[in-house]
N, C-alpha and C positions, 0 to 999 in steps of 0.2 A: 855465212856467219856460223861460227862454231858455238855450240851451247856451252861447252866448258871453257872457262877462262883461266883457271888455276889460281885466280887471285884470292880465293877463299880457302886455300889449302892449309892455311895456318890458323883457321878458326875465326877469321874476321870477314866482314862484308861491308859494302858501302851503302849508306843511306842515300836517298835522293837529295842531292846537294853536295855529295862527295865525301862527307866525313865517314871514316872507317870506324866500325864498332865491332865488339865481340858478337859472335853468333848466338851467345847466351844472353844478350841484352834483352831486357823486358820488351822493348819496342819490337824486336824481331819475333819474340814469342807472341806478341799481340797480332802482328800482321801474318805470321805463319799460321796461327789458329784461324784467322779469317780466311786464309787460303784453304785450309782444311775444310772449313765450313762450306766454302764455295764448291768444293768437290762433292760434299754430301748433298748439297742442293742440286748439283748436276745429276746425281743418282736419283734423287726424288723426282726431278723433272723428267727423267727417262722412264718412269713407271707408267705403264699404259693407262692407269686410272687418272693420270694428270695430263692427258692429251689436250684437254681444253684449257689447261693452266700453263702450258709450256712457255708461251710468250711472256707471261707474267713472271714465271720463275727465271727466265733468261734475264729479265729486267732486274730482278733481285741479284742475280749473279753479277750483272754489270755494276750495280751499286756496291756490291762487295769488293769489286776491283777498285772502285773509288775510295771506299773505306781503307783498303789495304794500301793504296798509294798515299793517302793522307798519313797513315801510321808509319809508312816507310820514308817519309820526308823528314829530313833534319829540320827541327823547328827553328834552329838558329840560322839556317842557310837555305831558306825556301827558294826554289827556282824562280827565275825572272818571268818565265812563261806562266800563264794561268793554269792552274790545276783544276780538275773536276772536283766538285764538292757535293756533299749530301745537302739536300734542301728540306724545308719543312713539308713540301709537297710529297717528297719520298716517304716520309713518315705517315702522312695522311693517306697515301695510296694503300699502305699496309693496313691501316685502321679500317678503311672502307672495304677492303677485301675480307677482313675478319668479320665486320658487321654483316656483310652479305652472306657469308657462310653460316654465321651464328643464327640467322633467321630460319635456317633449315635444319638446325641441330636441336636435339632434345636438351633441356636445361641440365646443367651439370651441377650435382650436389655433393660430389665426392672426388677424390683423386682417381685418376685413371692409370691402370697398369699398362706400360708400354707393350705393344704387341697386338696380336689378333690376326695379322697378315704381314707377310714380309715387307710389302710396300709401306705399310703403316710403321713398321719397326724402323725402316730407313728414315722416315720423317722424324721419328722420335730421336734417333741418333743425331740427325741434323740439329734438332732443337737443343739437345744437351751440349753439343759442340758450340752452338751459338751462345748458350749461357756461359760456357767456359771462356769464350772469346770476350764476352761482356765483362766478366770478372777481371780478366787480364787487362782489358782496356781501362777499366776503372782504376785498377791498381797503378797502371802507367800514369793516368791522369792525377792520382793522388800523390805520386812520387815526383811529379814535375817540380823543378827547382824554381821556375818562374812562370808567369802567365803566358809567356811566349811558347812554353813547352806544353801547356795544357792541351788536351784532346778537345776538338770541337764538340760542343754540347750536342749538336745534331747527330754526330757519329754515335755517341752514347745512346741517344734516344732511338736512333734507327736500329741499332743492334738489339736494344731492349725490346722494341716493338716487333722486330723480326722473330725473336724467340717466341713471343706470344702468337704471332701469325703461324709459326710452324706447329704450335700446339693445336690451334684451331684447325689447321690444315690436316693434321694427323687424325683428328676426330671426323672431319669431313670425308677424308679418304676411307676411313673405317666404315662410315655410313654408306658410301658409294660402292664399296667392295662387299657390303653385307657381312662385315667382319664383326665378331663379338667385341664389344667395348666392355672390358672388365673393370669395374670400380673396386678400389681398395677398401676392404673391410677389415679393420684392425681386429686381430683375434682378442678374445676376452682375456683379461688378466686372471691368473689362477686365484681362486679365493683361498684365504688363509684358514 
């Protein structure tokens, strides 16, 4: 099987269901950003500090393929075969993982500056890409012309919760790496 098909050479691609759309379509931006996020999660997963979280991060990557396939599906021509879907249990697993990490982290009373260790920075980059994916997905949902085109509410919840998870994970990684967690301290305004 060849990877290149030449069918996208004129700037269009097919959604799952067959309809051809422009590669600049918001739906493609949404699932393309989810794909980018999946790559960042792979990089986070590959960090030695995450050895004990590798399987959980692989599960997240699997769920992101599910999110991407839902976003890549033509809402008016859904395939006859069942497609994987995000469930409330997927959202709950992220919440439970955050709760477990939170019990071991110091209370947070300020914003944290991304950084402190390269591995932690990778996680922050994944978090910001996740937030961008969430914004695009919400825009896609808001621009839907009918209820059949709306994005599944659980997809939106999952991506929202995933960005929270990545933030908590970045803090936990910093703790495990003994990296400095720098809180943002706004500079004082000059007095007149």
